[in-house]
C-alpha positions as CSV (number, residue, x, y, z in Angstrom):
1,M,0.0,0.0,0.0
2,V,1.3,3.5,-0.9
3,E,1.6,6.0,1.9
4,T,-0.4,9.1,0.7
5,S,0.3,11.4,3.6
6,Q,3.4,12.7,1.9
7,Y,1.5,13.6,-1.2
8,L,0.3,17.2,-1.8
9,T,-2.7,18.2,-3.7
10,V,-2.2,20.4,-6.7
11,T,-4.0,23.2,-4.9
12,A,-1.7,22.9,-1.9
13,L,1.4,23.0,-4.0
14,T,0.2,26.0,-6.0
15,Q,-0.7,27.9,-2.8
16,Y,2.7,27.1,-1.4
17,L,4.4,28.4,-4.6
18,K,2.2,31.5,-4.6
19,R,3.3,32.3,-1.1
20,K,7.0,31.9,-2.1
21,F,6.5,34.1,-5.2
22,D,4.8,36.8,-3.1
23,A,7.4,36.8,-0.4
24,D,10.5,36.9,-2.7
25,P,11.9,40.5,-2.7
26,Y,13.6,39.9,-6.1
27,L,10.2,39.2,-7.7
28,A,8.4,42.1,-6.0
29,K,9.9,44.6,-8.4
30,V,11.5,43.6,-11.7
31,Y,12.7,45.7,-14.6
32,L,12.4,44.0,-18.0
33,T,12.9,44.9,-21.6
34,G,11.2,43.0,-24.4
35,E,8.7,43.0,-27.3
36,I,4.9,43.0,-27.0
37,S,3.3,40.0,-28.5
38,N,-0.2,38.3,-28.4
39,Y,-1.8,41.7,-27.7
40,R,-5.4,42.5,-28.4
41,K,-6.9,45.7,-26.9
42,R,-9.7,45.0,-24.4
43,V,-11.9,47.1,-22.2
44,G,-10.4,47.1,-18.8
45,N,-7.4,45.0,-18.0
46,Q,-4.9,44.3,-20.8
47,Y,-3.3,40.9,-21.4
48,F,-0.2,40.3,-23.6
49,S,3.1,38.5,-23.7
50,L,6.5,40.1,-23.2
51,K,9.2,38.2,-25.2
52,D,12.8,38.3,-26.4
53,D,14.7,36.0,-28.7
54,H,14.8,33.1,-26.2
55,A,11.8,33.4,-23.8
56,K,8.3,34.7,-23.2
57,I,6.3,35.6,-20.1
58,G,2.6,36.4,-19.9
59,A,1.8,39.9,-18.7
60,L,-1.2,41.6,-17.2
61,M,-1.7,45.3,-16.9
62,F,-4.6,46.4,-14.7
63,R,-7.0,49.1,-15.9
64,N,-5.6,51.9,-13.6
65,A,-2.0,51.4,-14.8
66,F,-3.1,51.0,-18.4
67,S,-5.1,54.3,-18.3
68,K,-1.9,56.2,-17.5
69,L,-0.2,55.3,-20.8
70,Q,0.1,58.2,-23.2
71,F,0.4,56.0,-26.3
72,N,-1.2,52.9,-27.8
73,L,0.3,49.5,-27.3
74,E,1.1,47.7,-30.5
75,E,2.1,44.2,-31.5
76,G,5.9,44.0,-31.9
77,M,6.6,47.3,-29.9
78,K,9.8,47.2,-27.9
79,V,9.1,48.3,-24.3
80,L,10.6,48.8,-20.9
81,V,8.5,47.4,-18.1
82,V,8.4,47.6,-14.3
83,G,6.3,45.1,-12.5
84,R,6.1,42.1,-10.2
85,V,6.1,38.4,-10.8
86,S,3.0,36.6,-9.5
87,L,1.6,33.1,-9.7
88,Y,-2.0,32.8,-10.9
89,E,-3.3,29.9,-8.8
90,P,-6.2,28.6,-10.9
91,S,-3.8,27.7,-13.8
92,G,-0.5,27.5,-11.9
93,E,1.1,29.9,-14.4
94,Y,3.4,32.7,-13.4
95,R,3.1,36.0,-15.0
96,L,4.2,39.6,-14.8
97,I,1.9,42.2,-13.3
98,V,2.8,45.4,-15.1
99,E,2.9,48.5,-13.1
100,R,4.7,50.8,-15.5
101,L,5.4,50.5,-19.2
102,E,7.1,52.8,-21.7
103,P,8.5,52.5,-25.3
104,D,12.1,51.4,-25.5
105,G,14.1,54.1,-27.4
106,V,11.3,56.5,-28.3
107,G,9.6,58.7,-25.7
108,A,6.0,58.1,-24.8
109,L,5.0,61.6,-25.9
110,Y,6.7,61.2,-29.3
111,Q,5.1,57.8,-29.7
112,A,1.7,59.3,-29.0
113,F,2.3,62.2,-31.4
114,E,3.3,59.8,-34.2
115,Q,0.3,57.6,-33.6
116,L,-2.0,60.7,-33.7
117,K,-0.4,61.9,-36.8
118,K,-0.8,58.6,-38.5
119,K,-4.5,58.5,-37.5
120,L,-5.2,62.0,-38.8
121,A,-3.3,61.3,-42.0
122,A,-5.6,58.2,-42.5
123,E,-8.6,60.5,-42.2
124,G,-7.1,62.7,-44.9
125,L,-6.7,65.8,-42.8
126,F,-3.2,66.6,-44.1
127,E,-4.3,66.4,-47.8
128,R,-3.5,69.4,-50.0
129,H,-6.6,68.9,-52.0
130,Q,-9.0,70.1,-49.4
131,R,-11.9,72.4,-50.1
132,P,-10.7,76.0,-50.6
133,L,-11.9,78.7,-48.2
134,P,-14.4,81.1,-49.8
135,L,-13.3,84.7,-50.4
136,F,-16.1,86.1,-48.4
137,P,-17.4,83.6,-45.8
138,Q,-21.1,83.7,-45.1
139,R,-20.8,82.2,-41.6
140,V,-18.1,82.1,-39.0
141,A,-18.1,80.0,-35.9
142,V,-16.4,81.2,-32.7
143,V,-15.7,78.7,-29.9
144,T,-15.1,80.3,-26.6
145,S,-16.1,80.3,-23.0
146,P,-19.4,82.4,-22.4
147,S,-17.7,84.1,-19.5
148,G,-14.3,84.6,-21.0
149,A,-12.8,88.0,-22.0
150,V,-12.5,86.9,-25.7
151,I,-16.3,86.9,-26.2
152,Q,-16.2,90.7,-25.6
153,D,-13.7,91.1,-28.5
154,I,-16.1,89.3,-30.9
155,I,-19.4,91.0,-30.0
C-alpha cells in the first residue's frame, strides 16, 4: 500500500508556490525589456506577452495602470516594463503584473504624437486637395467660454 500522507494536492502545491513568489523580494519589483506579442486591446485589464529571442512571459496590466499610458500598445513594440512576478493559482502559471510601461528608445509623448499623426493622415486631414476657403465667408463659428474675455472682443 502506498503512503499518501506525503503527497500534496495540486492546490496545496500551487498555494505554497504563490506564497513563495509573493514573499520573494527579487520578484516584487522587476525591470524588464522585451517585445509586445499576443496583444489585443480589451476594455479594462490588458493581457499580452513580453518576449525576447529566447523566452516569453505572460503579462497583465490592470486598468488603472493602463489608463496612465500616453500611447497605444502595438504588437511588436519594444518596451521597458516595471512590475512584479506573480503566480496565478487557478492555472498554476506565473506572469508579470505590469505597473509601468514605456516605449524602448522612443519617448511616450513622441510615440503618442506619431500615432495621432498617423490617424489624422488616414482621415485625410493633411491632404493638400481640401476644399478652398471662400473669399467672403457667409458664416463664421467662434468657440469660446461664455464668461471669458474673448467673447467681448467678438461682440
